[in-house]
ZAVEX-575686 format. One line per 4 residues: number of its first residue (from 1); their letters; for each residue y, z, x of C-alpha. Coordinates in Angstrom, 3 decimals. Example, Ala and Ser with C-alpha at 12.3 -4.5 7.8 and 13.67 -1.06 7.14 Angstrom:
1> as> -4.500,7.800,12.300  -1.060,7.140,13.670
end
This chain:
1> maat> -58.446,32.638,6.536  -57.311,29.347,7.850  -58.323,28.553,11.380  -62.017,28.267,10.716
5> appl> -64.240,25.422,11.669  -66.362,23.420,9.310  -70.079,24.275,9.217  -71.017,26.934,11.717
9> gpsp> -73.551,25.924,14.349  -75.644,27.917,16.768  -72.648,28.241,19.122  -69.835,29.385,16.857
13> trrp> -67.190,29.620,19.549  -66.570,25.989,20.459  -65.388,24.296,17.300  -62.954,27.054,16.300
17> haav> -61.322,26.784,19.723  -60.968,23.060,19.164  -59.510,23.723,15.709  -56.956,26.160,17.053
21> alla> -56.021,23.700,19.787  -55.576,20.983,17.180  -53.331,23.223,15.094  -51.246,24.133,18.137
25> tlis> -50.840,20.440,18.939  -49.783,19.620,15.381  -47.286,22.480,15.241  -45.784,21.372,18.551
29> llfg> -45.430,17.862,17.137  -43.318,19.387,14.377  -40.585,20.272,16.844  -40.800,16.912,18.557
33> lvla> -40.436,14.976,15.318  -37.566,17.211,14.244  -35.501,15.439,16.914  -36.067,12.005,15.404
37> gasp> -32.915,10.435,14.028  -32.558,9.281,10.459  -29.969,8.486,7.864  -28.348,11.476,6.183
41> asah> -30.417,13.552,3.792  -28.747,15.251,0.889  -29.530,18.458,-0.898  -27.153,21.152,-2.023
45> aalt> -23.975,19.140,-2.653  -21.076,20.008,-0.356  -17.377,19.306,-0.745  -16.479,16.876,2.047
49> gsdp> -12.863,16.103,1.166  -10.063,16.432,-1.353  -6.680,14.977,-2.222  -4.435,16.927,-1.744
53> qdga> -6.188,18.506,1.196  -6.894,22.199,1.540  -3.711,23.936,2.722  -1.549,20.805,2.446
57> vvat> 2.134,21.028,1.489  3.277,17.978,-0.519  6.879,17.104,-1.298  6.272,16.147,-4.950
61> apee> 3.611,17.070,-7.469  0.585,14.692,-7.428  -0.596,13.083,-10.635  -4.188,14.188,-10.099
65> vtlt> -6.486,16.183,-7.826  -9.640,14.463,-6.543  -12.728,15.993,-4.907  -15.300,14.168,-2.763
69> fseq> -18.910,15.422,-2.492  -21.852,14.734,-0.210  -24.237,13.843,-3.055  -24.454,13.229,-6.779
73> iamg> -23.551,16.230,-8.920  -23.454,17.172,-12.591  -20.107,18.384,-13.936  -19.073,19.883,-17.258
77> ddsi> -15.769,19.800,-19.113  -14.504,22.871,-17.271  -15.946,22.182,-13.815  -12.570,21.578,-12.099
81> rvld> -9.690,23.962,-12.755  -6.229,23.761,-11.198  -4.218,26.987,-11.527  -0.497,27.416,-10.894
85> psgk> 0.935,30.418,-8.977  0.908,32.538,-12.154  -2.761,31.711,-12.891  -2.131,29.272,-15.764
89> radd> -3.985,25.980,-16.093  -2.146,23.045,-14.563  -4.734,20.353,-15.426  -5.885,18.621,-18.602
93> gapr> -9.453,20.042,-18.302  -11.352,16.751,-18.354  -12.919,15.778,-14.998  -13.285,12.025,-14.501
97> dlts> -16.045,10.354,-12.514  -14.327,8.243,-9.834  -17.494,7.473,-7.863  -17.475,4.054,-6.227
101> ggav> -18.947,2.420,-3.146  -21.331,5.301,-2.467  -18.570,7.938,-2.343  -19.108,10.649,-4.970
105> rygv> -15.621,11.521,-6.255  -14.332,13.372,-9.296  -10.739,13.852,-10.361  -8.668,15.774,-12.875
109> qlhs> -5.199,14.888,-14.194  -2.340,17.353,-13.640  0.436,18.238,-16.049  3.775,16.589,-15.434
113> glpd> 6.806,18.466,-14.146  4.902,21.097,-12.172  7.183,23.526,-10.337  7.024,24.180,-6.606
117> gtyt> 4.563,26.736,-5.290  0.958,27.267,-4.243  -1.778,25.913,-6.547  -5.444,26.879,-6.562
121> vawq> -8.263,24.387,-7.212  -11.545,26.015,-8.314  -14.629,23.888,-8.932  -18.265,24.425,-9.951
125> avsa> -21.068,21.902,-10.359  -24.838,21.469,-10.179  -26.209,19.510,-7.219  -28.938,16.933,-7.584
129> dshp> -31.549,19.422,-6.331  -30.803,21.728,-9.323  -28.840,24.408,-7.442  -25.336,25.432,-8.571
133> vaga> -22.509,24.983,-6.059  -18.896,26.132,-6.255  -15.781,26.548,-4.168  -11.996,26.791,-4.184
137> ftfs> -9.010,25.795,-2.068  -5.223,25.754,-2.291  -2.369,23.299,-1.793  1.378,23.720,-2.194
141> igap> 4.122,21.687,-3.816  7.442,21.877,-1.995  6.640,25.047,-0.072  3.944,27.746,-0.105
145> sdtt> 4.515,30.687,-2.432  2.849,33.874,-3.564  0.076,33.406,-6.114  -1.637,35.775,-8.527
149> vtlp> -4.865,33.766,-8.387  -7.732,35.435,-6.550  -10.193,33.038,-4.953  -13.799,33.735,-6.023
153> sgga> -15.690,35.705,-3.390  -19.241,35.276,-4.688  -21.253,32.089,-4.460  -22.409,30.046,-7.424
157> gggl> -25.470,31.363,-9.192  -24.887,34.965,-8.119  -24.632,38.255,-9.974  -27.263,39.722,-12.271
161> vgal> -28.199,36.345,-13.735  -28.658,34.884,-10.252  -30.847,37.813,-9.230  -33.027,37.483,-12.344
165> ygia> -33.322,33.730,-11.898  -34.332,34.262,-8.279  -37.010,36.784,-9.291  -38.340,34.298,-11.840
169> ryta> -38.557,31.606,-9.138  -40.528,33.912,-6.831  -42.954,34.950,-9.563  -43.400,31.340,-10.685
173> yagf> -44.595,30.339,-7.221  -46.859,33.390,-7.015  -48.335,32.672,-10.454  -49.082,29.056,-9.580
177> illa> -50.763,30.049,-6.317  -53.042,32.550,-8.074  -53.816,30.138,-10.912  -54.532,27.043,-8.826
181> ggsa> -55.944,28.774,-5.745  -58.182,31.140,-7.702  -59.608,28.268,-9.753  -60.185,26.198,-6.608
185> fvla> -62.023,29.119,-4.989  -64.389,29.393,-7.946  -65.124,25.667,-8.205  -65.286,24.812,-4.503
189> cwqr> -66.540,28.013,-2.870  -68.368,30.309,-5.282  -69.310,28.787,-8.623  -71.209,31.896,-9.691
193> gaga> -67.886,33.689,-9.447  -66.876,32.095,-12.757  -68.754,34.933,-14.425  -67.111,37.669,-12.299
197> rplq> -64.582,39.641,-14.329  -62.293,40.432,-11.365  -61.855,36.742,-10.546  -61.329,35.911,-14.202
201> rlvv> -58.560,38.509,-14.428  -56.934,37.161,-11.251  -56.697,33.590,-12.547  -55.598,34.613,-16.044
205> rgwv> -52.883,36.853,-14.602  -51.691,33.922,-12.529  -51.415,31.813,-15.696  -49.556,34.550,-17.589
209> tlta> -47.176,35.122,-14.656  -46.347,31.442,-14.271  -45.835,30.975,-18.021  -43.563,34.005,-18.360
213> atla> -41.536,33.031,-15.283  -41.095,29.461,-16.544  -39.848,30.675,-19.930  -37.432,33.066,-18.194
217> mlll> -36.076,30.275,-15.973  -35.593,28.033,-19.001  -33.564,30.702,-20.837  -31.568,31.740,-17.753
221> rspy> -30.812,28.197,-16.616  -27.621,27.807,-18.678  -25.880,31.031,-17.551  -27.238,30.536,-14.003
225> tgsg> -25.419,27.221,-13.606  -22.503,28.081,-15.886  -20.871,31.264,-17.115  -23.041,33.764,-15.233
229> klad> -23.234,35.951,-18.366  -26.680,37.245,-19.324  -25.860,37.101,-23.041  -25.576,33.296,-22.809
233> afdl> -29.318,33.095,-22.121  -29.835,33.024,-25.905  -27.088,30.505,-26.635  -28.842,27.625,-28.411
237> nglq> -26.122,25.136,-27.454  -26.549,26.072,-23.801  -30.338,25.750,-24.109  -29.938,22.299,-25.657
241> avld> -27.689,21.258,-22.775  -30.313,22.483,-20.286  -33.042,20.444,-21.981  -30.976,17.310,-21.349
245> tkpg> -30.970,17.912,-17.580  -33.611,17.070,-14.978  -34.445,20.741,-14.197  -34.731,21.513,-17.911
249> aalv> -37.109,18.590,-18.455  -39.195,19.768,-15.487  -39.499,23.289,-16.918  -40.519,21.978,-20.348
253> srll> -43.108,19.691,-18.718  -44.475,22.687,-16.836  -44.919,24.602,-20.101  -46.829,21.673,-21.621
257> llga> -49.098,21.479,-18.572  -49.678,25.233,-18.791  -50.972,24.652,-22.312  -53.532,22.223,-20.883
261> salf> -54.389,24.690,-18.124  -55.147,27.342,-20.749  -57.902,25.065,-22.091  -59.154,24.552,-18.521
265> iavl> -59.386,28.330,-17.995  -61.225,28.783,-21.300  -63.877,26.253,-20.273  -64.131,27.531,-16.681
269> fgay> -64.755,31.136,-17.666  -66.553,30.336,-20.897  -68.990,27.451,-21.165  -69.083,26.836,-17.400
273> akre> -69.794,30.459,-16.508  -72.682,30.593,-18.983  -74.218,27.235,-18.059  -77.648,27.731,-16.415
277> deqe> -78.939,24.180,-16.097  -78.097,22.979,-12.565  -77.528,19.324,-13.504  -75.293,20.226,-16.428
281> rkdl> -73.383,22.665,-14.223  -72.962,19.961,-11.576  -71.580,17.473,-14.123  -69.248,20.082,-15.571
285> tfgl> -68.103,21.065,-12.075  -67.034,17.474,-11.407  -65.172,17.263,-14.713  -63.397,20.581,-14.234
289> atgg> -62.491,19.751,-10.628  -61.013,16.402,-11.652  -59.118,17.767,-14.639  -57.976,20.860,-12.782
293> tvia> -56.658,18.796,-9.874  -54.675,16.578,-12.232  -53.175,19.588,-14.024  -52.378,21.401,-10.759
297> agia> -50.764,18.287,-9.287  -48.714,17.886,-12.455  -47.474,21.481,-12.308  -46.648,21.111,-8.612
301> gtwa> -44.807,17.910,-9.476  -42.404,19.842,-11.719  -41.036,21.510,-8.572  -40.887,18.258,-6.616
305> laeh> -39.113,16.530,-9.507  -36.210,18.981,-9.679  -35.664,20.332,-6.157  -35.119,19.187,-2.559
309> astg> -37.776,16.470,-2.540  -36.088,14.540,-5.361  -32.823,14.001,-3.433  -31.843,12.544,-0.098
313> iqpg> -33.756,9.992,1.930  -37.187,8.644,0.947  -37.636,10.524,-2.358  -40.534,8.200,-3.224
317> iamp> -42.435,9.575,-0.221  -40.982,13.077,-0.234  -42.079,13.986,-3.771  -45.823,13.186,-3.323
321> vdvl> -45.722,14.936,0.066  -44.134,17.979,-1.583  -46.889,18.030,-4.225  -49.585,17.902,-1.511
325> hlla> -47.814,20.664,0.408  -47.702,22.968,-2.614  -51.334,22.248,-3.545  -52.410,23.065,0.015
329> vaaw> -50.447,26.342,-0.105  -52.146,27.251,-3.380  -55.633,26.400,-2.080  -55.105,28.465,1.061
333> lggl> -53.163,31.498,-0.136  -54.545,31.584,-3.684  -58.072,31.190,-2.368  -57.362,33.978,0.122
337> aall> -56.330,36.292,-2.730  -59.481,35.360,-4.655  -61.639,36.043,-1.592  -60.006,39.444,-1.133
341> valh> -60.692,40.360,-4.770  -64.291,39.159,-4.478  -64.897,41.166,-1.308  -63.478,44.323,-2.860
345> rtpd> -64.658,44.076,-6.456  -67.857,42.017,-6.619  -71.137,43.070,-4.983  -72.905,39.729,-4.824
349> itsd> -70.530,37.326,-3.074  -72.508,35.478,-0.428  -71.689,34.583,3.146  -72.080,30.920,2.150
353> avqr> -69.135,31.313,-0.248  -67.019,32.804,2.536  -67.983,29.954,4.833  -67.068,27.354,2.190
357> fsrm> -63.664,28.958,1.826  -63.267,28.781,5.597  -63.745,25.024,5.462  -61.414,24.649,2.466
361> afaa> -58.726,26.766,4.134  -59.005,24.810,7.368  -58.498,21.534,5.479  -55.529,23.088,3.636
365> vlvl> -53.898,24.091,6.930  -54.273,20.545,8.258  -52.565,19.199,5.130  -49.861,21.869,5.417
369> tatg> -49.216,20.941,9.028  -48.952,17.208,8.349  -46.725,17.602,5.271  -44.694,20.327,6.965
373> iyqs> -43.904,18.017,9.894  -42.535,15.396,7.510  -40.555,17.898,5.444  -39.056,19.498,8.544
377> wrqv> -37.990,16.140,9.971  -36.436,15.220,6.647  -34.617,18.505,6.036  -33.697,19.608,9.592
381> gsws> -33.328,16.498,11.712  -32.037,17.938,15.022  -32.466,20.746,17.521  -28.986,22.058,16.725
385> altg> -29.825,22.303,13.015  -33.122,24.002,13.840  -31.411,26.850,15.644  -27.866,26.747,14.279
389> tryg> -28.403,26.668,10.501  -29.917,29.207,8.153  -32.500,26.673,6.947  -33.637,25.970,10.514
393> qlll> -33.834,29.661,11.354  -35.919,30.374,8.248  -38.170,27.460,9.178  -38.752,29.018,12.604
397> vkva> -39.688,32.298,10.900  -42.099,30.407,8.639  -43.758,28.646,11.588  -44.108,31.986,13.396
401> lvav> -45.737,33.560,10.318  -48.162,30.647,10.051  -49.070,31.106,13.709  -49.712,34.840,13.176
405> lvgv> -51.743,34.056,10.065  -53.869,31.582,12.011  -54.463,34.241,14.672  -55.593,36.806,12.118
409> awts> -57.755,34.139,10.505  -59.572,33.757,13.828  -60.668,37.395,13.514  -61.790,36.771,9.931
413> rrwt> -63.773,33.775,11.084  -65.679,35.921,13.598  -66.724,38.341,10.860  -67.772,35.349,8.740
417> arlt> -69.878,34.011,11.600  -71.653,37.366,11.939  -72.378,37.517,8.209  -73.635,33.932,8.199
421> erar> -75.808,34.426,11.271  -77.307,37.573,9.821  -78.059,35.816,6.547  -79.635,32.916,8.446
425> tgda> -81.938,35.182,10.464  -82.725,37.476,7.551  -81.632,40.663,9.336  -80.947,43.659,7.165
429> aapv> -77.854,45.775,7.365  -77.778,48.445,10.014  -79.420,51.683,8.934  -77.082,54.260,7.490
433> epsq> -77.365,58.028,7.560  -78.825,59.448,4.355  -75.875,61.771,3.963  -73.605,58.767,3.650
437> ttvp> -75.372,56.657,1.086  -78.007,58.727,-0.626  -77.528,58.505,-4.356  -79.230,60.923,-6.723
441> eepa> -82.165,59.473,-8.495  -81.397,58.103,-11.886  -82.449,60.440,-14.647  -85.664,59.321,-16.172
445> apav> -85.315,58.000,-19.655  -86.783,60.448,-22.109  -89.975,59.428,-23.766  -89.125,58.342,-27.209
449> assg> -91.713,58.102,-29.903  -89.325,56.910,-32.508  -85.733,55.902,-32.719  -84.965,59.208,-34.363
453> evgp> -85.602,61.277,-31.206  -82.499,59.832,-29.368  -79.448,58.909,-31.365  -77.301,55.812,-30.720
457> eraa> -74.496,57.869,-29.164  -76.850,59.530,-26.673  -78.430,56.160,-25.801  -75.005,54.655,-25.133
461> qlsr> -74.070,57.648,-22.974  -77.255,57.266,-20.892  -76.556,53.552,-20.496  -73.052,54.246,-19.189
465> qraa> -74.408,56.845,-16.762  -76.981,54.418,-15.388  -74.309,51.705,-15.000  -71.978,54.099,-13.186
469> ltat> -74.736,55.239,-10.828  -75.720,51.656,-10.099  -72.107,50.660,-9.394  -71.626,53.652,-7.096
473> kekr> -74.786,52.831,-5.201  -73.771,49.199,-4.808  -70.268,50.169,-3.628  -71.630,52.573,-1.021
477> trda> -74.032,49.939,0.195  -71.196,47.403,0.521  -68.931,49.871,2.294  -71.727,50.787,4.717
481> dpdr> -72.010,47.145,5.852  -69.753,46.960,8.950  -69.562,43.157,8.920  -68.477,43.006,5.297
485> sglr> -65.990,45.859,5.768  -64.514,44.175,8.846  -64.096,40.905,6.980  -62.514,42.718,4.042
489> rsvl> -59.940,44.436,6.282  -59.131,41.208,8.090  -58.640,39.310,4.828  -56.420,42.136,3.555
493> vetg> -54.147,41.710,6.591  -54.110,37.948,6.038  -53.085,38.458,2.427  -50.212,40.749,3.409
497> iavv> -48.873,38.171,5.871  -49.358,35.470,3.251  -47.138,37.375,0.799  -44.333,37.496,3.386
501> llvv> -44.878,33.800,4.095  -44.571,33.028,0.382  -41.271,34.926,0.199  -39.838,32.993,3.166
505> ttil> -41.034,29.694,1.687  -39.369,30.459,-1.649  -36.106,31.317,0.112  -36.324,27.987,1.940
509> tste> -36.469,26.085,-1.350  -33.103,27.549,-2.380  -31.412,27.191,1.039  -29.214,24.243,1.960
513> pgrt> -31.219,22.068,4.377  -30.029,22.071,7.961  -29.408,18.326,8.058  -27.130,18.539,5.013
517> eeea> -25.281,21.559,6.346  -24.501,19.724,9.575  -23.516,16.561,7.688  -21.085,18.576,5.584
521> argn> -19.706,20.320,8.652  -19.148,16.989,10.398  -17.486,15.655,7.273  -15.195,18.640,7.111
525> ttta> -14.327,18.160,10.761  -13.401,14.504,10.455  -11.916,14.188,6.941  -11.308,17.715,6.101
529> pvpl> -8.359,19.156,4.705  -7.746,21.673,7.454  -8.026,20.093,10.874  -7.228,22.673,13.515
533> tggq> -5.869,20.950,16.570  -3.480,21.848,19.334  -3.293,25.168,21.133  -1.669,28.553,20.705
537> vnls> 2.144,28.417,20.651  4.072,31.090,22.596  7.853,31.427,22.334  10.412,33.786,23.853
541> lpfd> 13.867,33.724,22.200  16.774,35.963,23.261  19.171,37.069,20.496  22.478,38.898,20.049
545> tggr> 23.618,39.999,16.595  26.951,41.244,17.937  26.543,44.783,16.730  25.376,48.016,18.289
549> ngkg> 21.888,47.686,19.792  22.089,44.035,18.742  20.689,42.448,21.871  17.071,41.775,22.644
553> tvrl> 14.280,39.219,22.809  11.864,37.866,20.186  8.385,36.990,21.420  6.414,34.786,19.050
557> disp> 2.718,33.798,19.080  1.376,31.162,16.628  -2.415,30.885,16.590  -4.349,28.592,16.678
561> ggtg> -1.193,26.482,16.818  -2.549,23.600,14.728  -2.308,22.110,11.270  -3.610,24.254,8.445
565> ansv> -3.661,28.040,8.335  -2.165,29.937,11.277  -1.528,33.555,12.095  1.838,34.644,13.511
569> hlwv> 2.546,37.707,15.640  6.180,38.561,16.420  7.473,41.256,18.772  11.115,42.401,19.015
573> dgpd> 12.028,43.927,22.379  15.271,45.623,23.405  17.158,45.003,26.671  14.912,47.606,28.326
577> rrpl> 11.835,45.594,27.236  10.716,48.426,24.966  9.902,47.796,21.277  13.062,47.558,19.170
581> dvpe> 12.799,48.630,15.537  14.901,46.324,13.329  15.280,46.366,9.515  14.254,42.761,8.860
585> vkla> 12.745,39.647,10.454  12.274,36.251,8.784  10.835,32.912,9.898  11.222,29.312,8.756
589> ftle> 9.442,26.119,9.832  11.108,22.684,9.471  9.747,19.239,10.338  12.991,17.269,10.284
593> skdi> 11.370,13.901,11.071  9.450,14.053,7.783  12.017,15.993,5.734  9.583,18.875,5.280
597> gplp> 10.920,22.380,5.020  12.285,24.764,5.713  9.028,26.555,4.908  9.894,30.268,4.705
601> vvpd> 7.643,32.989,6.127  8.301,36.706,5.619  6.186,38.680,8.107  5.004,42.228,7.471
605> rlte> 5.923,45.113,9.762  2.800,46.296,11.553  4.186,48.894,13.969  7.535,49.549,15.633
609> ghwt> 8.797,46.221,16.946  5.630,44.324,15.873  5.528,41.988,12.840  2.724,39.754,11.635
613> asgv> 1.961,37.071,9.029  -1.358,35.416,8.204  -2.233,32.186,6.435  0.945,30.397,7.566
617> qipm> 0.357,26.786,6.526  1.427,23.931,8.800  0.789,20.769,6.717  0.931,18.210,9.536
621> agdw> 1.327,17.839,13.278  4.757,17.218,14.780  7.807,18.700,16.504  8.619,21.673,14.313
625> kvav> 11.811,23.697,14.455  10.945,27.384,14.380  13.900,29.484,13.189  13.831,33.274,13.542
629> tvrt> 16.335,35.459,11.693  16.793,38.995,13.064  18.852,41.644,11.240  19.733,44.767,13.236
633> sdid> 21.946,46.475,10.630  23.284,45.988,7.114  25.862,43.463,8.357  24.629,42.318,11.764
637> qtti> 22.119,39.465,11.940  21.583,36.184,13.735  19.294,33.152,13.551  17.848,31.569,16.643
641> dknv> 15.638,28.472,16.735  13.609,26.303,19.040  11.644,23.074,18.671  7.946,23.260,19.504
645> kig> 5.054,20.847,19.144  2.435,22.104,16.690  -0.804,20.265,16.072
end
């Protein structure tokens, strides 16, 4: 229930309109500021270059393979692997940090005397924002060859371990929101709610959820960023290695802060709930609010310390902004959950408490808008990234959900205004038909002359019956109040949208920011291993093998006709221009000016007279001689060639 004005006046329709207009203005500013230029932000490290380049063909074996990344990364002893065509290791297994002058580079030494063929480079690391990244590429020595190595298809941090780690991340956010938001609702909106069992259970469940999720993330961290095997979650050496990392330290700090929050909960629902003296309660409220804010900010800081906010531009500003953003989310969505529980499970929540939450939620939305504008500018940076990257698209979904939530909150605010106005004027609830709410009279307590006439068991049974009848009567009375029921339904809808919003927000925290994705793409375009230039090459070569049915024409298409990987389609036509089925066709590419080649290509027969080959590597641009060998019988064959410009 966000878009609600501060204190309601006699005309409750003006200020909310102004509030909604203000929110619309702030949200529109988000998209304007997104266009502001800035220096590159980094999050989710990306491979921006390598030596040798992806798909390159080198004449002699290099001494080492180097990789260049967009940001600082953490690498282990087995983070870079170079595999020969048979799948055996061709490196010494010890990555070296070659970073200098701002360029993040790592290299690995290769064995001497490597034979010709295609080599696969597979790498895996942990980016500065705590997310695992991985990739693979190939290069060839002498000429490309077949390889038994299969490039990994799944991304880093996937599989069962990745799914479990993701679930733990979702539940950790949900637990924090219930813990911090529920506590804020009690202290700021409805202090008498500290004695309400439903609210107590909500906050305690939030604490238990966050604690369990944090422990799970700590155990799963090692296999999540490493082997991917669930059994390694209980490897003590892996756990020790995690504790030495920034994400591990953040998770341990969160557990320590959760210990302090357990004491906070004990006081809030213990001594504070039982305190009757108003002055003492006021003093204790101030102390709990101060201590609770410090603890909540500390827990929120464990996310800011280890994720997107800690990397890229302006981390000194981004981390406090991220903490404020998360606290505002907790106050709004966690308070919304607490309000929903109070409306459904407690009979005595007042309209004043609902109105206080309206003011708190409105302030939270203002903070969310301001911090969201900064975060979006920092992580997106351009219109193209807003619409052309997954991060930008998810951000648009999040903004749309916030807008819908604000609209539903307007309905909730109207019910709140009706409840408040009715409480101010002292009007009773609308009369209800007796058939709907009439509750049988409570059985009169039997006259007891001595304690022996009614036993303890019977007395306890009568007490339970009276409590059940009272609860039923109170529930029917609450349900018969149309204003309260309308508010309850509206808040329920808000909570459902808030859950979806939380899911999208959590996905955003694990998605490569749009600015970084575009930076990496630009880097791959300018320095990348596989520049695709030039245009499609089309050749028509007549041939004559000298034997029977030995004449015809070869038509050859090379696409995209640039350096790097190309696909080749070859058609063999007879003199009548109909497909000619021949036993064998072979290709070879030679760049004589650089003494490269011939690079052999053996196409596969697709249909009669049609042959194809994919992944044909052209290492550099130049005037290449394309030689086509056609065999029309066991003894009749010929080779024809033509020079073409490729790249």
